[in-house]
N, C-alpha and C positions, 0 to 999 in steps of 0.2 A: 681464440676465444675459449675460455674455461667454463664448462657448464656442468651442473649436477642437479639431481632431483631432490627436492625437500618436501616434507609434509606440508600440505596447504594450511594446516592449522597453525603452523609456525610463522606464517606470513601475516604481518600486521597491516591492515588496511584502514586508513583514516577516512576514506571517502564513504559517506553514508547518505542515504536519501532523506534522512530525517530533517536536514536543514531546509530543503525546499518544501517538504510535505509535513513539517512539524505541526502546523495547525490541524491538518487532517488526522495525523496520528494521535494527537491529543484528544480530538473529538471522538476517535474510535474507542478510546479508553472509556468514554462515558456511555457508549451504546449498551443497551440491555436487550436480552433475548425477548422478542415479541414487542419491544418498545419502538420508539421513534426511529426514523431513518435520517441520514445526513443527505442533504441535497446540495449539489455543487454544480455551478455553471462551468461549461468548458468551451474552448474555442475550436479545437480540432481533435481528430481521433488519436493523434500522437500523445496529447496530454491525457486522454482517457487511458491509453495503454500504460503510461507512466504511473498514473494514480493506481491503476489496478495492480501493477507490479509491486508498488509500495505496500498495498494492502495485502497482497499475497505473502510478502516477506513478513509483514506484521502478524498474519495468521500463523505462519511457521514458528515465529519466535514466541508468541503468546499462547499457542495451542487453542485458538478460538476459530470460529468459522464466520467470517464476515463476507457477505455476498454483495453483488452489485447488480443494478438494473440501469439501463440507459434509455433516455427519452431523446431520440435523434431529432425530432421535430423542434423541440424547445431547447435543444443542446444542454441537457441536464443529465447528471449521473447521480444515482442514489446508492448509498451503502447502508446495509442493515445487518444486524447480528442474528445468526441462527442458533449458535451454541457458544 
């Protein structure tokens, strides 16, 4: 087996979260600081973690700060923009 180390930037990855979370990411673009929040129903904590990871990546790419809050009783998660 022949192995060598390469820069990670040279690796092309076609897998993106945007396909599954495209509606969420499009809605995040419309959020304004101090404005409305996005409310999403969820089924389990795994889906909440996936959404939060997608939003974290969105924050990194766009340089914004979108936070979340969770209502466990009603199984809803909220996303709102701080900056």
